[in-house]
N, C-alpha and C positions, 0 to 999 in steps of 0.2 A: 624559607616556606613558600609554598606552591603558589603564585597568584590565582584567582577567578578566573582572568585572561586563559590561562595554560591549563586550568582545569577543565574548562569550557571547552578546550581545543582538543584534550585528550577523551573527554566525554563523547565529543562530536564524533572525533576519528572511529571509536569503538562502534558509534550509531551507524557510520557509514559501513563499518565491516557486518555488521548483521543485516542493513540494511539490502547490502548486497546478495547476501546470502537469500533474504526474502525473495528477492526477485531472481533469482538461480531455481527456485523451486520449482517452475512449471516445466523444465527440461525433461523429465521423465513423458511427461503429457505429450510434449512435442516429438519426443523421441518415437513415440507410438504412433502420432500421426504421420512421422516420415516414413517410419517402417510399413505402416500399412497403407499409405499414400492415400489416406481418407481423414479427413474429422469426424464421420461418425457423428455422436450424439454431443461433442464438445462443443459449448458454445465459447463466443470470442468477447461476449459481454465483460468479465473478470478484465482481459486486457485493455478493450477500449475504456475502461471507467479509468487504469490506474496510469494510461498515458495521459489523460485531460488532468489526474491529480498532479502527477509528476510534471507536467507543463505548467501548472499554478504555480506550483511549489518553486520551481524554477524561477518563475519571474518573480517571487515573493523574495527570495533569496539574493537578488540580484542589489546590487549597494543603492540605485536611487528609488528602491522601493522599501528595502529594509536591511539597511546595513549592518555590517558585520556577521552575517549569514551564510557566508560562503560553503561551509561543511553542509548546509541543507541543499545548496545548489549543486554540490558533488554527488551525493548519493541520489539525487533525485535524477540528474543527468545520466548517470550509469542506469539507471530502473529506466527511463525512455528509451536508451538504444535497445535495453533487451525487450522491452514489452512493443516494439517497432517490428525487434526479428522473428519475434512470438508472430505476432499479427500477421507478418511476411508469410510465415510459413503457412499458418490456418488459409490466408489466400491463395496460395498455390492449391493447395489440397481441396478446399472448399469447393460446393457446386454452386452453378451462377446466383442462386439465390443467397448462399451465404456469402458469396464476394460481393454481391450488391449491397446486402446491409454493413457489412463492413465500409464499402467505399462512402455510402450515405452516413453514416456513424461518424466517419473521420472529417468527411466534408463539414459536418455539423460542430465537430467538436474545433476544428480550424476558424470556422466563423466566428464560436463562440470566445476562443480565446484571445483570439484578434481585436473584437469589440473589448475585451476586458482589457488588454493591452493599449487600445486607444484610449480608451477611458483614464486608465491609470496614467498614462503620460501626457494628454491633454487637458484632460478636464480635471485633474487631482493636481496640484503644484507643489506638494510637501511630502516627504516619508511619511509623516505622522497619517495623513488622509491617506497615502498610497496604502501602506501596511495595515489601515484598517479595512477598505474594502477587499484587497487582496486577500488578507488574511482570513477575513470571514468567511469566502468561497473556498478559500483551503481546508478551512477547519469542516465547511456543510460536506465536501468531498471526501476528506480523509475519514470521517465519523461515518459516512455512507458504508466505505471501506471494513470500517474495524466491525461494525454490525452486520454487516453480511452473514459472518457465521452463527447468527441468531437463529437461523432455522435449521444447522446442524446442532446447535446446541436443544431446541427444541426437542429434534428426531432422537437424542439421546438418552432424554428424560423419558420420552413418551416408551422408547424401545427398550430403557438400561441395558444398552449397549454403548460402546465407544468404537466399535467397528469401522464407522465411518469418520471419527472423527480424528485425522494425523495429529499423532501428538506433538512431534518435532515441530509441525505449523504452528501449533497453538503455544509452543513453549519460544518460538522464536518471534512469534507478534508479541506477547508478552515481555520478552526481553528488547525487543525494539522499543516498544513501548515504554518502559524503565527507563533506557536511556535516555531518549529523546526527550522524556519527562525531565530527568534529571539536567540536560542540557538547557531545557527553558528556565529553569529554577535559578543555575547558576548566576546566569545574566536573564533577566526576568523578559520573558517574551511571551505573552498570553496566548498567541497563536499557535504557535508550537505546542504549547503547554495542555490547551481544552483538550483538542484532538487524539494527542497521545495519550494523556491522562485515562482519558476513557478507554482507548487500545489497550493501556496497562490492567486496567479492571478488568474488560471483555476477556482479554487474555489471562488473566488469574482465574475467572470464573468458569474458562475452560479447562484449565488444570485442575481447578477443582473437581468439576464433574469428572473428568478420567481418572482421578483418583478412587471417586464415591462408585464409578460404574465399569471400572475394568473387570473387577473380579465377575460381576454378574454379567459380564460378553458370553452372549452363547456361543459355543463348539471353542473355546478357548486355547484349546490345544491346537487349532489350527490359526489360531488368531497371533499376527504379527503386530508388532507396535511399528506404525505406518510414519 
């Protein structure tokens, strides 16, 4: 019989693979930036937010914050490297205002993350309290990221069209939330559970909307699943 720990590791590895896929989704966007040698209307905000999110989850998964969470560290470490690479491309091809925005935002994130690290290591003296503080912060930022597509969902309902809702990204978000929810339930981890259960829920809503409004999408003959 497979032990709970072994099952959790398998689920965590699957979660890592899906997370890697999600982190790779922006590649076409940055290919266009490099090709055009300009960022045009693309914004760095999602990548800046993801960098801070990854930093917090990496810190959360360290043994002296929340033991037995190595797979949380690995997935977010890869995500951090990729997001920094995307941001570097943005910085190279952005105008001075864009570069200034990125620099200031990164400086703020480094200062904020450093403060959390100092509080976690100096003011909190056991893994229970460290997990509580860092876990709540991780959930807050994860929930913000998972609820970001709400504006797109609003647009889908208003226009009765899924033209601007990328199906595979919605599916990946749903699968990612589902797998990490299972991971959190096998060896109960409330902080991983809360935000990812919400992510699974929002991902499911997006897929339902896609099924409902796909047929009513205008000019379906030229529409391709994104």
